[in-house]
C-alpha positions, 0 to 999 in steps of 0.5 A: 500500499505504501508504495502505491501511495508513493507511485501516485505522489510521484505522478501528481508531483510530475504534473505539477509545474515547478522550475526544471533543474539539472537534478530534476532532469537527470531523475526524470531521465533515470526514471524513464530509462528504468521504466522503458528499458533504454539507456539514460541517454536515449531517455534524455533525448526524448526528454529534451524534445518535450522540454518547453523553450523556457524549461530549456532556457533555465536548464541551460543556464543551470548547466552552464553556471555548473560547468563554468561557474563565473568564468564568462570567457570559458563560456563565450569561448564554448559558445563560439566553438558550438556555433562554429561547428553548426556552421555560424560565422564568428561575429566576435572579431568582426570589427 
């Protein structure tokens, strides 16, 4: 009975609008991977597709903070590298 109640509470919590955090995202990906028998990476791919723009923005900002901290130069260099790999021109040295 206790597991049934925990499962129901978990479903209610999932339906409540709460900010997406890296911790919540990883927990959902792990849970989806266990339920569906896929890898955590595949579960993350599916969850990324289901996130709203605001959830993606907040998750991205949190992950940037985790990875780069207050090193804005490293953050900006990484962004330029990703954009260059995607084929976008580097506007930082245009003058």
